[in-house]
C-alpha positions in Angstrom: 19.9 54.4 53.4 23.0 55.9 51.6 25.1 53.0 52.7 22.4 50.6 51.3 22.3 52.5 48.0 26.1 52.3 47.8 26.1 48.6 48.4 23.5 48.1 45.7 25.5 50.2 43.3 28.6 48.1 43.9 26.6 44.9 43.5 25.1 46.1 40.2 28.6 47.0 38.9 29.9 43.6 39.9 27.1 41.8 38.2 27.5 44.0 35.1 31.3 43.4 35.0 30.7 39.7 34.7 27.9 39.9 32.1 28.2 37.7 29.0 29.2 39.4 25.8 27.3 38.8 22.5 29.0 38.8 19.2 27.3 38.7 15.8 29.7 37.0 13.3 29.5 36.2 9.6 31.0 32.8 8.6 31.7 31.9 5.0 30.4 28.5 3.9 32.5 27.2 1.1 30.1 24.4 0.5 27.2 26.7 -0.1 29.2 29.7 -1.5 27.6 32.2 0.9 28.1 33.9 4.3 26.0 32.9 7.2 25.3 34.9 10.4 25.7 33.5 13.8 25.4 34.7 17.4 28.2 33.9 19.8 27.7 34.4 23.6 30.8 34.3 25.7 31.7 35.0 29.3 33.0 38.5 29.6 36.3 37.5 31.2 37.1 34.5 29.1 39.7 36.2 27.0 41.4 37.7 30.1 42.0 34.3 31.7 43.4 32.7 28.5 41.6 29.5 29.5 40.1 27.4 26.7 36.3 26.9 27.1 33.8 24.4 26.0 31.1 25.3 23.5 27.4 24.6 23.3 25.9 24.9 19.8 22.3 25.9 20.2 20.0 25.5 17.2 16.7 27.3 16.4 13.5 25.8 15.1 11.7 26.1 11.8 10.9 29.6 10.8 13.6 31.0 13.0 17.1 32.4 12.7 20.3 32.9 14.7 18.6 35.6 16.9 15.8 33.4 18.2 17.4 32.1 21.4 18.9 35.4 22.6 15.7 37.3 21.7 13.2 34.9 23.4 15.4 33.6 26.2 17.8 36.4 27.1 18.8 34.7 30.3 20.9 32.2 28.4 23.6 34.9 28.9 23.3 34.2 32.6 23.9 30.5 31.8 27.1 31.3 30.0 28.4 33.2 33.0 27.1 30.6 35.5 28.7 27.6 33.7 31.6 29.3 32.0 31.0 28.0 28.5 30.4 29.6 25.1 27.1 29.4 23.3 27.0 29.5 19.5 23.6 30.0 17.7 23.9 29.6 13.9 21.3 30.7 11.3 19.7 27.4 10.1 18.0 29.1 7.1 14.4 28.9 8.3 13.8 25.3 7.3 17.1 23.7 6.6 16.5 20.9 9.0 20.3 20.9 9.3 20.6 18.3 6.5 22.9 18.2 3.6 20.0 18.1 1.2 20.3 15.2 -1.3 18.2 17.1 -3.8 19.4 20.7 -3.4 23.1 21.4 -3.5 22.6 24.9 -2.1 21.4 23.5 1.2 24.3 21.9 3.1 23.7 22.9 6.7 25.1 19.6 8.1 28.4 20.5 6.5 28.2 24.0 7.7 27.4 23.4 11.3 29.5 20.2 11.9 32.6 21.4 10.0 32.8 24.9 8.6 31.3 26.7 11.7 33.3 24.5 14.1 36.5 25.3 12.3 35.8 29.0 12.4 34.8 29.1 16.1 37.9 27.0 17.1 40.2 29.3 15.1 38.7 32.6 16.4 37.8 31.8 20.0 39.6 30.1 22.9 37.9 26.8 22.7 38.5 23.1 23.7 38.8 21.8 20.2 37.8 18.2 20.7 34.5 16.3 21.4 35.0 16.6 25.2 34.5 20.3 24.8 31.6 20.4 22.3 27.9 19.8 22.7 24.9 20.5 20.5 21.2 20.9 21.1 18.2 22.8 19.9 14.4 23.1 19.9 11.9 21.6 17.4 13.7 21.5 14.0 16.8 22.3 16.0 16.1 19.4 18.3 16.2 17.2 15.3 19.4 18.9 14.3 21.0 18.5 17.7 20.6 14.7 17.8 21.0 14.2 14.0 24.4 16.0 13.9 25.7 14.5 17.2 24.7 11.0 16.2 26.3 11.3 12.8 29.4 13.2 14.0 30.5 11.7 17.3 34.1 12.6 16.4 33.0 16.3 16.6 30.4 16.4 19.4 30.7 14.6 22.8 27.1 15.3 23.8 23.9 16.0 22.0 20.4 17.0 22.9 16.9 18.0 21.8 14.0 20.0 23.2 10.6 19.2 21.7 12.5 17.8 18.7 11.2 16.4 15.5 13.1 13.2 16.1 11.1 11.2 13.6 10.1 13.3 10.6 8.3 10.5 8.7 4.8 11.2 10.3 5.0 14.8 9.0 5.6 14.5 5.2 3.7 17.7 4.4 5.0 20.0 7.2 7.8 22.6 7.6 9.2 22.2 4.0 11.0 19.0 4.8 10.0 17.7 1.3 11.9 20.6 -0.2 15.1 19.3 1.5 14.5 15.5 1.0 12.0 15.3 -1.9 8.5 14.0 -1.3 8.2 10.9 0.9 6.3 9.1 -1.9 9.1 9.8 -4.5 12.2 9.6 -2.3 11.3 7.3 0.7 14.9 6.3 1.2 15.9 10.0 1.9 13.3 10.1 4.7 14.4 6.8 6.1 18.1 7.7 6.1 17.7 11.1 7.6 15.3 10.7 10.5 16.9 10.6 13.9 15.1 7.5 15.2 16.7 5.5 12.4 20.2 6.6 13.4 20.3 4.8 16.8 22.5 2.1 15.3 25.3 4.7 15.1 25.5 4.8 18.9 28.0 2.4 20.3 29.3 2.0 23.8 27.5 5.0 25.3 30.3 7.4 24.3 27.9 10.1 23.2 26.1 11.7 26.1 22.4 12.3 25.2 19.6 14.4 26.7 16.2 15.1 25.3 12.8 16.1 26.5 9.3 17.0 25.3 6.1 18.4 26.7 3.2 16.0 27.0 0.9 18.3 25.0 3.4 18.7 22.2 2.7 17.4 18.7 6.2 15.8 18.8 5.4 14.0 22.1 4.8 10.5 20.6 7.9 10.5 18.4 10.0 11.5 21.4 8.5 8.7 23.4 9.3 6.3 20.6 12.9 7.4 20.5 13.2 6.9 24.2 11.8 3.4 23.9 14.2 2.5 21.1 17.2 3.8 23.0 16.1 1.7 26.0 15.7 -1.4 23.8 19.2 -0.9 22.4 20.6 -0.2 25.9 21.8 3.2 25.0 22.4 5.4 28.1 20.4 8.7 27.9 18.5 11.3 29.9 14.9 11.6 28.9 12.3 13.8 30.5 8.6 14.5 29.7 6.8 17.2 31.6 3.7 19.4 31.2 4.0 21.8 28.3 3.3 22.5 24.7 5.5 23.6 21.7 6.1 27.0 23.1 8.9 29.3 24.3 7.5 29.1 27.8 8.4 25.4 27.7 11.9 25.9 26.1 12.8 28.7 28.6 12.4 26.0 31.3 14.0 23.2 29.3 17.3 25.0 28.5 17.9 25.4 32.3 18.1 21.6 32.7 20.0 21.0 29.5 22.6 23.6 30.3 23.3 21.9 33.7 23.5 18.5 31.9 26.1 19.9 29.4 28.0 21.7 32.1 28.3 18.4 34.0 29.4 16.7 30.9 32.1 19.3 30.2 33.4 19.1 33.8 33.5 15.3 33.8 35.2 14.9 30.4 38.9 14.5 30.0 40.3 17.6 28.4 43.3 17.0 26.3 
């Protein structure tokens, strides 16, 4: 019995010694003239090895903040250790939709995530600072953000994803304060047409961007995700798409992130690192 207890103690110490570390950092956004909080999850031993690591940017949904993922899915720390990459969770300001708002100059979360935050992370952490070492995904509003930002910034991200994402916002003109970011759909229809993910497929050329997205069959975003899948097929754009039982819930996203983390890990491993 004593020997067994001793072995368990050694095992627990070993597991603890390789536990991911969580930083809370404040990053100044020059474009919005304010500081924004972010969670950074890194393998405990990354700084000891001196090895540059890839980064997965993980976005929260409407009504959330930078703490959502680590609070609701604490085992993402295990994914960081398992796959040896860094996860960064920015605060998307509740309902930013990760746009640079054309009607509100104080809301420039596209610039923040795709430029200002990237520059800070690459300067302060040991990262692979090119698209082969960067991926972005998220849930719901963050799923829209993951594909919106990766489609529009393929010079920054090599892979993009979405979980239960609002990949076509036009059917939801009264929801989640989107009209505060783009104006009403009646008054500013062009803003809605230019900033919905499904209309950005033409930006994808040659299959360079690696794409993964999924949605539960009982989710209110299910139909728009099916439509995006069909459009990508019509345009012969390679992508991984999955639909499975589930609703718009953390139970679903806890499961989904496991598959997406594996997808991004495989992307990082297969990419040519300069």
